[in-house]
Structures are given as structure tokens and as C-alpha cells.
C-alpha positions, 0 to 999 in steps of 0.5 A, spaced: 552 505 463 549 512 463 548 517 469 541 516 471 536 521 475 530 521 479 523 524 477 516 524 479 511 520 475 506 523 471 498 521 473 498 516 467 505 513 469 502 513 477 496 509 475 499 504 470 504 503 476 499 502 481 494 499 476 489 495 481 494 492 486 500 489 488 505 488 494 508 493 498 510 495 506 506 499 511 510 502 516 508 505 523 511 508 529 512 502 534 513 507 540 518 513 542 524 509 543 523 504 538 524 503 531 518 503 526 514 497 525 514 495 518 510 489 515 509 486 508 502 487 505 498 486 499 494 492 496 489 494 491 489 501 488 482 504 486 485 510 481 478 513 481 478 515 488 486 514 489 485 510 495 489 504 497 486 498 500 490 493 504 489 485 506 492 484 513 492 477 516 489 477 523 490 472 528 487 472 535 493 475 538 493 480 532 495 488 534 492 490 527 486 493 530 491 498 533 493 501 526 486 504 525 487 512 526 494 512 527 499 515 522 502 510 517 506 510 511 506 505 505 511 504 500 511 500 493 516 499 488 519 495 482 526 495 479 524 492 472 527 493 465 525 500 465 529 502 471 526 503 478 520 506 480 517 507 487 510 510 490 510 512 498 503 514 501 502 516 508 495 518 512 491 514 517 488 507 516 480 506 516 477 499 518 473 497 512 469 492 516 466 499 520 464 502 513 457 502 511 455 497 505 453 503 500 459 507 502 465 509 497 470 505 501 466 498 499 465 501 492 472 502 491 473 495 494 469 492 488 474 495 483 481 493 486 484 486 486 488 485 492 493 479 491 493 473 496 501 472 497 502 466 501 507 468 506 504 464 512 506 457 515 499 454 514 495 455 507 492 462 506 485 459 506 486 457 514 488 464 515 483 470 517 484 477 514 482 484 515 481 489 510 483 496 511 483 503 507 487 509 506 486 515 503 493 518 502 494 525 506 500 525 501 502 521 495 509 521 492 512 518 486 519 517 483 522 513 477 529 513 474 530 516 468 537 516 464 540 523 465 541 527 458 549 529 457 
């Protein structure tokens, strides 16, 4: 097994990795004396605008509305045959429900495919969802490559 190193993906590799969507983890500060709160999410990625879209389960006791306007980080990764790859995006979430029907946000939602991942204790058709939007303030990517000798 050879040595490996991490390098940044180019734009084409980044778009191919993110495609139109997948799964990842959103993290946000829970408080000054508490560890960050992290939740698994399904996401869509619109390469035309470089925006992310998320589907969060929303129940009667859900605090997901509190995420709007707060700094978050989003991580998605893969450890496939070509080596590992990861993307980290940070910024603030917007609530898609508050977007104007003709807005860029709504147009972006039409271009993505947010997977429906069944992680709930009841059928997903019985779960209410809310959609959120992220325009990254920062977007970084890394991939594994074989180091040259």
C-alpha cells in the first residue's frame, strides 16, 4: 500500500462528487458550554448556483426553525474505490418556505434531487419535512491521491 496525501478537488471533480444530492451531516453550536449538535441530513446540490438544499424532519417539538440565521457547517464524504473524498460547507441556513415562489431558491430546488432516507420510527410518508437552503460562505473539498515516490 502506497503513501497517500490529501489535495483539493478541482471544480469539475467537486461537481461530480456532489452531483445533485446525497447525504451528510449538519452541525451547529448548541450553546457555549455544550458540544456542537449534529444531525444527519439529505441534501441537494445545485451546481448552477453552488447552493445546497436540505430536507429536515419537522415534528411538533422540532427545533429546526431555530437553525435559520445561525452559523452551521455541513459535511458530506465518501470512501469509495478511488479513495476518500469530502466537502465542507459553512454559512447560515434560510427557510425555503419563506422564499418567493419565483426566487432563485425555488428555481434551485427544481434542479436538485434530495434523497428520502428512511431513518424514522414510522414510514417517511407519515413524517413532515421542512426544506432549508444554504449559500456557503466557505466551501472546501479534499480528496485522497497516491503520493509520488
